[in-house]
C-alpha positions in Angstrom: 326.5 66.6 7.1 329.3 68.0 9.1 332.1 69.9 7.3 335.4 70.3 9.0 339.0 71.1 8.1 341.3 68.2 7.5 343.3 67.8 10.7 345.7 65.3 12.2 342.9 63.1 13.3 341.7 62.5 9.7 344.9 63.1 7.7 345.7 59.4 7.3 342.2 58.5 6.2 342.2 61.4 3.7 345.6 60.3 2.3 344.3 56.8 1.9 341.3 58.2 0.0 343.5 60.4 -2.2 345.7 57.3 -3.0 342.7 55.1 -3.8 340.8 57.7 -5.8 343.5 59.9 -7.4 346.6 57.7 -7.2 348.2 60.5 -5.1 350.6 61.6 -4.1 351.7 63.4 -6.1 349.3 65.4 -8.2 350.4 67.5 -11.2 348.9 70.9 -11.9 350.1 73.5 -14.5 353.3 71.5 -14.8 354.0 71.6 -11.1 354.1 68.6 -8.8 351.9 68.9 -5.7 352.3 66.8 -2.6 348.7 66.0 -1.8 349.6 64.5 1.6 350.0 68.0 3.1 347.4 70.0 1.3 344.8 71.9 3.2 341.2 70.9 2.7 337.9 69.9 4.2 336.0 66.7 4.8 332.4 65.9 5.1 331.3 63.6 7.8 328.1 61.6 8.3 327.7 59.4 11.3 331.5 59.7 11.9 332.4 58.5 8.5 334.0 60.5 5.7 331.7 60.9 2.8 333.5 63.7 1.0 336.9 65.3 0.7 338.3 68.4 -1.0 341.9 69.6 -1.1 343.2 72.9 -2.3 346.3 74.9 -2.8 346.8 78.7 -2.5 349.6 80.2 -4.4 350.1 83.7 -5.9 346.7 84.9 -4.7 345.0 82.0 -6.5 343.2 79.1 -4.9 343.1 75.9 -6.9 340.9 72.9 -6.0 343.2 70.0 -6.4 340.9 67.1 -5.6 337.2 66.7 -4.9 335.3 63.5 -3.9 331.8 63.0 -2.9 330.8 59.5 -2.0 327.1 60.0 -1.3 325.6 61.6 -4.4 322.8 64.2 -4.7 323.1 65.4 -1.1 325.0 68.6 -1.7 328.2 67.3 -0.2 330.4 68.5 -3.2 328.8 71.9 -3.2 329.2 72.3 0.6 332.9 71.4 0.3 333.4 73.8 -2.6 331.7 76.6 -0.7 334.1 75.9 2.2 337.1 76.4 -0.1 335.5 79.5 -1.6 335.3 81.1 1.9 338.9 80.3 2.5 339.9 81.8 -0.9 337.9 85.0 -0.1 339.4 85.2 3.4 342.9 84.9 1.8 342.2 87.7 -0.8 342.5 85.2 -3.7 341.7 86.7 -7.1 340.9 83.4 -8.6 339.3 80.1 -7.5 
């Protein structure tokens, strides 16, 4: 499993996954509309294929996980993606995840 930040190389594939899995964009959280096509996040890769995606939004020292998908169950993909976001939240002095 290789975890990496969503970058331009994978953005289109991530946006397709978000559309297929979450009917995004947009997403709605706490009454606010979020454009998921530009959210930061991480992907999990296995043999060059995306097998997990997480997106998050940081606002007012809070980090919210907006979407999470793991396509290969019981391999720790979801937890690895969550841990990656937790590290970002800590590095950004977020008070809540």
